[in-house]
C-alpha positions as CSV (number, residue, x, y, z in Angstrom):
1,S,47.4,36.5,124.5
2,L,49.2,34.2,122.1
3,I,51.8,35.9,120.0
4,A,54.1,34.0,117.6
5,G,53.2,30.8,119.4
6,Q,54.1,32.0,122.9
7,E,51.9,33.1,125.7
8,A,52.5,36.8,126.6
9,V,50.9,38.6,129.5
10,R,50.4,42.3,128.7
11,P,48.1,44.8,130.4
12,G,46.9,46.4,127.1
13,F,45.5,50.0,127.0
14,R,42.5,51.3,129.0
15,V,40.6,53.6,126.7
16,C,37.3,55.5,126.8
17,A,34.7,53.5,124.8
18,R,33.2,56.7,123.4
19,C,36.1,58.8,122.3
20,G,39.1,56.4,122.4
21,T,41.3,58.5,124.7
22,V,43.9,56.5,126.6
23,Q,43.3,56.5,130.4
24,D,46.3,56.8,132.7
25,P,46.2,54.3,135.6
26,G,45.3,56.2,138.9
27,A,44.7,59.5,137.1
28,D,41.5,61.4,136.5
29,P,39.6,60.4,133.3
30,K,40.6,62.1,130.1
31,H,38.4,62.7,127.1
32,D,38.1,64.3,123.7
33,P,36.4,67.8,124.0
34,S,33.3,66.4,122.2
35,C,33.1,63.2,124.3
36,P,29.7,62.8,126.2
37,S,31.7,61.3,129.1
38,R,33.1,64.8,129.9
39,K,29.7,66.0,131.2
40,P,29.3,66.2,135.0
41,G,27.9,63.0,136.4
42,A,28.3,61.1,133.1
43,R,28.9,57.4,133.4
44,Q,32.4,56.4,132.4
45,Q,32.5,53.7,129.8
46,T,35.9,52.2,129.2
47,E,37.5,49.3,127.2
48,D,39.9,47.9,129.8
49,C,42.2,45.8,127.6
50,L,42.8,47.2,124.1
51,Y,45.7,45.8,122.1
52,L,47.3,47.5,119.0
53,Y,48.9,45.5,116.2
54,R,50.6,46.6,113.1
55,E,51.0,44.4,110.0
56,F,53.1,44.9,106.9
57,Q,54.5,42.6,104.2
58,S,58.2,42.3,103.9
59,E,61.0,39.6,103.5
60,A,62.1,37.1,106.1
61,I,64.3,34.0,106.4
62,R,63.3,31.4,108.9
63,L,66.1,29.2,110.4
64,L,65.3,26.1,112.4
65,L,67.4,26.2,115.6
66,P,68.9,23.0,117.0
67,L,67.7,22.9,120.6
68,A,70.8,21.1,121.7
69,D,73.0,23.9,120.5
70,L,70.8,27.0,120.7
71,G,68.4,26.2,123.5
72,R,70.1,28.3,126.0
73,A,70.2,32.1,126.1
74,R,74.0,32.3,126.0
75,Q,74.3,30.4,122.7
76,L,71.3,32.1,121.1
77,H,72.3,35.7,121.9
78,S,75.9,34.9,120.8
79,F,74.7,33.5,117.5
80,V,72.4,36.5,116.8
81,A,75.3,38.9,117.5
82,A,77.6,36.9,115.3
83,L,75.0,36.8,112.5
84,H,74.7,40.6,112.6
85,L,78.5,40.8,112.5
86,G,78.6,38.7,109.3
87,L,75.7,40.7,107.8
88,R,77.6,44.0,108.3
89,A,80.7,42.4,106.6
90,R,78.6,41.1,103.7
91,F,76.7,44.3,102.9
92,G,79.5,46.7,103.9
93,G,78.0,48.8,106.6
94,R,74.8,49.3,108.7
95,V,72.1,46.7,108.5
96,D,69.9,48.1,111.2
97,H,66.8,47.4,109.0
98,L,67.4,43.6,109.4
99,A,66.1,42.4,112.7
100,T,65.7,39.0,114.4
101,T,63.2,37.4,116.6
102,V,62.6,33.9,117.9
103,Y,59.4,32.0,117.7
104,S,58.3,28.4,118.2
105,E,55.5,26.2,116.8
106,P,54.4,22.7,117.7
107,S,56.3,19.7,116.3
108,E,53.8,17.5,114.6
109,G,53.2,14.2,116.5
110,T,55.2,15.2,119.6
111,S,54.8,17.3,122.7
112,L,57.9,19.3,121.7
113,R,58.1,22.7,120.0
114,K,60.3,23.6,117.1
115,Q,62.3,26.8,117.7
116,Y,63.1,29.2,114.9
117,L,65.2,32.3,114.4
118,V,63.5,34.6,112.0
119,I,65.6,37.3,110.2
120,Y,63.2,39.9,108.8
121,D,63.4,43.2,106.9
122,T,61.7,46.0,108.8
123,V,61.3,48.0,105.6
124,P,57.8,47.4,104.2
125,G,58.2,45.4,101.0
126,G,61.8,44.4,101.8
127,T,65.0,45.7,100.5
128,G,66.2,42.6,98.7
129,Y,69.0,42.0,101.2
130,L,67.6,38.7,102.5
131,K,66.8,37.4,99.0
132,Q,70.5,37.8,98.3
133,L,71.5,35.6,101.3
134,V,69.6,32.5,100.0
135,T,70.2,32.9,96.3
136,P,73.5,31.4,95.1
137,A,75.2,33.2,92.2
138,A,75.0,30.1,90.1
139,Q,73.6,26.6,90.3
140,G,75.8,24.6,92.7
141,A,77.5,27.7,94.0
142,R,77.9,28.3,97.7
143,M,74.9,29.8,99.6
144,P,75.7,33.5,100.5
145,L,74.3,32.9,104.0
146,M,77.1,30.5,104.7
147,Q,79.6,33.1,103.5
148,V,78.1,35.5,106.1
149,L,78.6,33.0,108.9
150,E,82.2,32.4,107.7
151,A,82.9,36.1,107.6
152,A,81.6,36.4,111.2
153,L,83.8,33.6,112.4
154,A,86.9,35.0,110.7
155,H,86.2,38.4,112.3
156,I,85.8,36.9,115.8
157,R,89.0,34.9,115.6
158,G,90.9,37.8,114.1
159,C,89.8,40.3,116.8
160,S,92.3,41.3,119.5
161,C,89.9,40.1,122.2
162,W,90.2,36.5,120.9
163,I,93.7,36.0,122.4
164,D,92.9,37.9,125.6
165,P,92.0,35.4,128.3
166,E,90.1,38.0,130.3
167,R,87.7,39.0,127.5
168,D,85.0,37.0,125.7
169,G,84.0,39.6,123.1
170,C,84.4,43.3,122.6
171,Y,82.9,46.3,120.8
172,R,85.1,45.6,117.8
173,C,83.3,42.3,117.2
174,L,80.1,41.0,118.9
175,Y,79.4,43.9,121.1
176,A,79.0,46.1,118.1
177,Y,75.6,44.6,117.8
178,R,73.8,47.1,119.9
179,N,71.7,44.9,122.2
180,A,72.8,45.9,125.7
181,H,69.9,43.9,127.1
182,D,71.6,40.6,126.2
183,M,75.2,41.7,126.5
184,D,75.9,39.5,129.5
185,D,74.8,36.4,127.5
186,T,76.9,37.3,124.5
187,S,80.1,35.2,124.2
188,A,82.8,35.2,121.4
189,G,83.8,31.7,122.4
190,A,80.2,30.4,122.3
191,A,79.6,32.1,118.9
192,A,82.8,30.7,117.4
193,E,82.0,27.2,118.5
194,L,78.5,27.4,117.0
195,L,79.6,29.0,113.8
196,G,82.3,26.3,113.4
197,S,79.8,23.6,113.9
198,I,77.4,25.0,111.3
199,L,80.1,25.5,108.7
200,A,81.5,22.0,109.3
201,G,78.1,20.6,108.2
202,E,77.8,22.8,105.1
203,A,78.5,19.8,102.8
204,R,75.3,18.2,104.0
205,L,73.1,21.1,103.0
206,Q,70.3,20.4,100.5
207,P,68.4,22.8,98.3
């Protein structure tokens, strides 16, 4: 199936077509007590590939990722961890309701795909946190999102692991973002380089 512009292979659920009970692979059929398929000799009718989706409206920010800088897993995961570090500094605590995902879409007129990082609020309706990030306090004022990135960079460079040649991040900075799955691809050095590059181009931002 095609999800967020990317092909994803998933087995789906195998369910009874009459009562909807999920069937375990390799196990005897299971049915609701009132299901006709429970009767001895009854023909089993199943839907072999059922997918479940959930939709809700919330808030999101979409950031276009430069492929040259964030096309590799190490840079991407380091940037996401740094972003969460800055968000915690901005909002003064846990921001577990703010999640990220990457998706791509075709680039018009080319065979390439644009890659985006989406920051979204998992609370239905949104909490207003993301709106604050892209709404300057006054016309011409600095965008709060850039302040988030600056706070993340300051935290990384001020962490004790920054001057330790044997460490490239720790649980006081980037590893505090609890994504053990991508820990091996999370680097304080890579994050600092990316954040510095983005902040250096802040003067070229356009509303």
